[in-house]
TORDOKE-292736 format. One line per field, with one value per residue (C-alpha): residue number from 1; x, y, z; residue in three letters. Coordinates in steps of 0.02 Angstrom, whole numbers, plus 50000, padded with zeros to 5 digits. Each point is the difference from the previous one (the first is absolute). Layout:
N
num <- NUM,...
px <- X,...
py <- Y,...
pz <- Z,...
residu <- ALA,...
//
This chain:
346
num <- 1,2,3,4,5,6,7,8,9,10,11,12,13,14,15,16,17,18,19,20,21,22,23,24,25,26,27,28,29,30,31,32,33,34,35,36,37,38,39,40,41,42,43,44,45,46,47,48,49,50,51,52,53,54,55,56,57,58,59,60,61,62,63,64,65,66,67,68,69,70,71,72,73,74,75,76,77,78,79,80,81,82,83,84,85,86,87,88,89,90,91,92,93,94,95,96,97,98,99,100,101,102,103,104,105,106,107,108,109,110,111,112,113,114,115,116,117,118,119,120,121,122,123,124,125,126,127,128,129,130,131,132,133,134,135,136,137,138,139,140,141,142,143,144,145,146,147,148,149,150,151,152,153,154,155,156,157,158,159,160,161,162,163,164,165,166,167,168,169,170,171,172,173,174,175,176,177,178,179,180,181,182,183,184,185,186,187,188,189,190,191,192,193,194,195,196,197,198,199,200,201,202,203,204,205,206,207,208,209,210,211,212,213,214,215,216,217,218,219,220,221,222,223,224,225,226,227,228,229,230,231,232,233,234,235,236,237,238,239,240,241,242,243,244,245,246,247,248,249,250,251,252,253,254,255,256,257,258,259,260,261,262,263,264,265,266,267,268,269,270,271,272,273,274,275,276,277,278,279,280,281,282,283,284,285,286,287,288,289,290,291,292,293,294,295,296,297,298,299,300,301,302,303,304,305,306,307,308,309,310,311,312,313,314,315,316,317,318,319,320,321,322,323,324,325,326,327,328,329,330,331,332,333,334,335,336,337,338,339,340,341,342,343,344,345,346
px <- 51533,49896,50034,49942,49840,49956,50006,49859,49828,49998,49956,50098,50161,49972,49972,50161,50094,49935,50048,50176,50033,49926,50111,50156,49951,49964,50168,50115,49927,50134,49969,49997,49869,49979,49956,49838,49901,49951,49842,49946,50016,49898,49863,50004,49983,49848,49923,50026,49917,49848,49980,50007,49866,49892,50013,49950,49846,49945,50052,49977,50116,50004,50024,49839,49938,49855,50028,49910,50042,49895,49897,50041,49888,50059,50017,49948,50136,49990,50034,50176,50050,49963,50103,50001,49873,49973,49928,49912,50037,50161,50063,50127,50099,50022,50057,50124,50071,50020,50080,50129,50041,50015,50103,50129,50021,50001,50137,50103,49983,50051,50154,50047,49978,50112,50136,49983,50016,50149,50106,50123,49979,50184,50053,49874,50079,50173,49941,49932,50101,50075,49876,49855,50088,49902,49835,50051,50036,49825,49918,50102,49962,49815,50004,50096,49885,49836,50025,50051,49833,49908,50100,49965,49813,49999,50102,49890,49839,50064,50050,49826,49917,50108,49944,49817,49976,49913,50111,49863,49888,50043,50059,50112,50069,50047,50080,50102,50039,50071,50139,50040,50014,50108,50117,50013,50046,50133,50077,49997,50091,50128,50028,50019,50130,50095,49999,50058,50143,50056,50004,49846,49953,50175,50021,50153,50036,49940,50020,49839,50019,49998,49845,49908,50052,49941,49830,49981,50047,49891,49847,50023,50024,49841,49902,50073,49952,49822,49983,50078,49887,49848,50059,50016,49826,49918,49980,50063,50158,50081,50130,50070,49954,50146,50139,49931,49988,50180,50063,49905,50073,50176,49977,49929,50146,50121,49912,50009,50186,50035,49887,50097,50154,49927,49969,50145,49986,50123,49982,50070,49921,49951,49849,50053,49891,50034,49927,49853,49948,50008,49893,49868,49996,49993,49855,49893,50044,49962,49828,49955,50067,49919,49830,50012,50041,49856,49879,50047,50002,49844,49895,49845,50088,50066,49840,49854,49833,49847,49870,49954,50043,50128,50122,50180,50132,50179,50123,50146,50154,49951,49971,50172,50071,49923,50085,50168,49960,50039,50185,50040,49936,50127,50158,49999,50057,49871,49979,50097,49892,49978,50051,49843,50109,50069,49911,49938,50090,49933
py <- 48954,49846,49932,50165,49990,49834,50077,50126,50023,50189,50068,50161,49905,49882,50147,50077,49837,49997,50183,49976,49845,50082,50153,49892,49905,50160,50079,49850,49874,49955,49999,49811,49876,49918,50168,50019,49874,50125,50049,49818,49980,50158,49933,49834,50092,50096,49836,49922,50151,49992,49811,50009,50135,49900,49846,50105,50061,49834,49877,50108,50026,49938,50179,50063,50169,50120,50116,49904,50066,49886,49841,49873,49853,49855,49827,49856,49868,49820,49956,49937,50176,50080,50154,50049,50115,50075,50174,50077,50164,50093,50106,50140,49913,49844,50100,50102,49842,49920,50160,50003,49816,50011,50160,49910,49863,50128,50099,49841,49963,50178,49988,49836,50084,50143,49878,49910,50165,50064,49845,49945,49811,49976,50085,49893,49844,50056,50025,49824,49868,49858,49870,50100,50044,49882,50050,50182,49980,49930,50140,50138,49931,49997,50179,50057,49917,50058,50184,49944,49911,50158,50105,49874,50005,50191,50004,49875,50083,50169,49923,49923,50165,50089,49872,50028,49829,49959,49962,49949,49848,49817,50015,50149,49912,49847,50101,50098,49855,49881,50118,50042,49815,49969,50141,49936,49826,50070,50103,49849,49889,50136,50029,49814,49985,50152,49935,49828,50077,50097,49848,50026,49847,49938,49927,49957,49828,50000,49853,49907,50048,50184,49978,49910,50133,50136,49919,49971,50178,50078,49894,50016,50187,50023,49895,50101,50164,49938,49937,50158,50112,49901,50017,50188,50015,49902,50056,49834,49988,50165,49916,49880,50093,50122,49875,49873,50131,50057,49820,49964,50153,49951,49821,50061,50120,49858,49891,50140,50022,49816,49992,50139,49890,49897,50152,50057,50188,50132,50186,50094,50164,49993,50105,50132,50026,50177,50130,50037,49818,49993,50158,49931,49836,50089,50110,49850,49908,50156,50023,49817,49998,50165,49952,49831,50089,50121,49856,49924,50164,50084,49872,50111,50134,49877,49898,50123,49924,50001,49966,50136,50080,50139,50093,49933,50112,50016,49949,50120,49898,49849,50121,50075,49823,49969,50157,49916,49900,50158,49981,49896,50143,50116,49895,49898,50072,50051,49882,50044,50083,49907,50074,50015,49998,49829,49857,49863,49834,49826
pz <- 50175,49962,50174,50073,49897,50080,50175,49976,49925,50024,49827,50031,50040,49854,49882,50067,49967,49821,49974,50067,49895,49845,50023,50016,49843,49904,50044,49998,49877,49872,49813,49981,49937,50171,50078,49902,50102,50136,49908,49987,50189,50028,49887,50092,50166,49935,49940,50172,50080,49886,50016,50190,50004,49878,50112,50151,49907,49925,50136,50152,50147,50180,50059,50081,49946,50022,49851,49862,49828,49890,50010,49865,49957,50106,49921,50115,50023,50064,50180,49965,49945,50168,50034,49816,49922,49829,50002,50148,50084,49968,50143,50001,50139,49894,49849,50101,50080,49828,49935,50140,49979,49810,50009,50106,49870,49859,50087,50021,49813,49954,50112,49916,49832,50056,50051,49833,49906,50099,50036,49866,49973,49960,50163,50093,49927,50054,50179,50023,50093,49900,50061,49926,49839,49886,50080,49987,49815,49971,50100,49918,49827,50042,50068,49846,49875,50080,49953,49825,49983,50054,49877,49859,50035,49997,49840,49909,50056,49939,49833,49979,50040,49870,49870,50046,50079,50162,50150,50122,50017,49984,49820,50038,50153,49898,49860,50127,50116,49870,49941,50181,50042,49847,50047,50179,49940,49882,50141,50116,49873,49965,50186,50034,49861,50065,50179,49945,49900,50153,50113,50107,50102,50039,50174,50103,50074,50181,50121,50046,50183,49956,49892,50140,50126,49881,49978,50187,50047,49866,50039,50187,49985,49899,50125,50142,49915,49974,50179,50071,49898,50057,50180,49984,49926,50141,50179,50073,49894,50046,50111,49870,49840,49990,50046,49879,49863,50027,50001,49839,49914,50055,49937,49834,49975,50037,49871,49872,50033,49978,49847,49918,49992,49858,49889,49891,49987,49944,50027,49853,50055,50185,50043,50128,50154,50057,50115,49885,49998,50190,50013,49881,50097,50167,49943,49954,50161,50103,49923,50029,50179,50052,49929,50087,50163,49974,49969,50167,50097,49929,49905,50000,49897,49870,49993,50007,50043,49891,50135,50041,49836,50030,49891,50014,50075,49941,50138,49995,50041,49894,49856,50030,49998,49829,49933,50033,49843,49899,50040,49842,49893,50082,50018,49840,49833,49871,49852,49845,49866,49838,49834,49890,49844,50043,49915,50116,49985,50027
residu <- MET,GLY,THR,ALA,ALA,THR,ARG,THR,THR,ASN,PRO,LEU,LEU,LEU,ALA,LEU,LEU,ILE,THR,VAL,SER,ALA,TYR,VAL,VAL,ALA,THR,ARG,ARG,PRO,HIS,ALA,PRO,TRP,SER,ARG,SER,TYR,GLY,ALA,PHE,VAL,LYS,LEU,ALA,LEU,ALA,VAL,LEU,LEU,VAL,ARG,LEU,ALA,PHE,ALA,VAL,LEU,LEU,GLY,SER,PRO,ILE,PRO,GLY,THR,HIS,VAL,LEU,VAL,HIS,LEU,PRO,GLU,VAL,PRO,LEU,PRO,HIS,TRP,ALA,GLN,GLY,ILE,ARG,LEU,GLY,GLY,LYS,VAL,THR,ALA,GLU,ALA,LEU,VAL,PHE,ALA,LEU,TYR,ASP,ALA,LEU,ARG,LEU,ALA,THR,LEU,LEU,ILE,CYS,VAL,GLY,ALA,ALA,ASN,ALA,LEU,ALA,ASN,PRO,SER,ARG,LEU,LEU,LYS,SER,LEU,PRO,GLY,ALA,LEU,TYR,GLU,LEU,GLY,VAL,ALA,VAL,VAL,VAL,ALA,LEU,THR,PHE,ALA,PRO,HIS,LEU,ILE,ALA,ASP,VAL,GLN,ARG,LEU,ARG,ALA,ALA,ARG,ARG,LEU,ARG,GLY,ARG,HIS,ASP,SER,GLY,VAL,ARG,GLY,LEU,LEU,GLN,VAL,GLY,LEU,PRO,VAL,LEU,GLU,GLY,ALA,LEU,GLU,ARG,SER,VAL,ALA,LEU,ALA,ALA,ALA,MET,ASP,ALA,ARG,GLY,TYR,GLY,ARG,THR,ALA,ALA,VAL,PRO,PRO,ALA,VAL,ARG,ARG,ALA,THR,ALA,ALA,LEU,THR,LEU,GLY,GLY,LEU,LEU,GLY,VAL,CYS,ALA,GLY,THR,TYR,GLY,LEU,LEU,THR,ALA,GLU,GLY,GLY,ALA,TYR,GLY,LEU,PRO,LEU,LEU,LEU,ALA,GLY,VAL,ALA,ALA,ALA,LEU,GLY,GLY,LEU,TRP,LEU,GLY,GLY,ARG,ARG,THR,LEU,ARG,THR,ARG,TYR,ARG,PRO,ASP,PRO,TRP,GLY,ALA,ARG,ALA,TRP,LEU,VAL,THR,ALA,SER,GLY,VAL,ALA,VAL,ALA,ALA,LEU,LEU,THR,LEU,ALA,ALA,SER,ARG,ASP,PRO,ALA,ALA,LEU,HIS,PRO,GLY,VAL,VAL,PRO,LEU,VAL,ALA,PRO,ALA,LEU,PRO,LEU,TRP,PRO,ALA,ALA,ALA,VAL,LEU,ILE,GLY,LEU,LEU,PRO,ALA,LEU,VAL,THR,PRO,ALA,PRO,GLU,PRO,THR,ASP,PRO,ARG,LYS,GLU,PRO,THR,THR
//
C-alpha cells in the first residue's frame, strides 16, 4: 500500500488508500502493546502535512499561479540566497501542489504505521534469512520497544494528571521523560541478559574462502541492484538496467544463502506460511503493481495538474485496484478479545 502511495498524487486515491489501510487496522489489529503505535503514525502524518503547507506559505513555491489568496510581507534576502524568498504572494495553485505532495508522504507514513500495528515482530523475525538474523533481532527489538515507550508516556502522563500535576511544558517533559528512559534501560538490560542466557550471538565455524565469497556476492549484488535501479530510472539505461538488476538480486540472494551458514538457528516451532498468508501478500503486491501500471499508462489521472487549477477526478480501475487491499480484513481471523477481568501482567 505504501508503494502504491508513492505512484500517485491524486488526493482521492490517496484518501482511498488511507481509508482501506485504516479499515484493515480497525478490524484486524491485535490486542498487543506493539499494535498501539498506529495513532502515533497518524499524528506524525498530520504534522508532516501541516509543516509542508506552512513551508509553502512562508517560503513560496516554484509553481506559477494566478489565484492569489493573500499577500504576505516579503523579507529581502542577500544575493547569495537567490531562488529563496520569505513571504510574498500565496497562490491557490502553490497550496494545492503542496497539499498533494504532502498527502502522498502522509499516506506512506500511515501505511507504514498500519504495517507496524498489524505485523507480529516475532513472526517477522522467524521469516528472515539466517544471514540477516542478527540485524533482524535488532530491528524487531526496536519495533517492539517503540510502542512500549509510547504506552509508558501515556501511562505516566495520565498518572500525573490524576495527581493534579502538569504534564506539559519543559518541566513536565523532563519529569515524564526520565522515568520512561529509566524503564527503557531496565528493559534493555533484562532483554540482553535473557538473550545471552539463551545463546544469542553464537556463530558457526566457516572457512575463510566461504566468508570472502559471501562478502563478494553480497557487495556485488547490492552494487548491481543500485546500478540496475539507476538504469531503469534513466532513459539511456533501459537496455542494461533490467539484466543488471536481476543479476544483482541473484548475487545478493546467493550471498545471503552463504551468509546463513554461519548462523546457528533452531526452529522449535516453525511459523507456517499458509493460504491466508499468500493471499495477504498477493493483495499488497497486486495493489502496488496495478498502481505502478496505472501510473505508466495514464499519468494524468494519477498526477492531476494544478495549473490550471481543476478538481481531481477519481480513476475507476485504479480505485478498484486499491480496494484489493481490503482482502486481509476478509481472509484473516479476527483478533481474540481480551478478558477485562484478567489483570495485566508485566
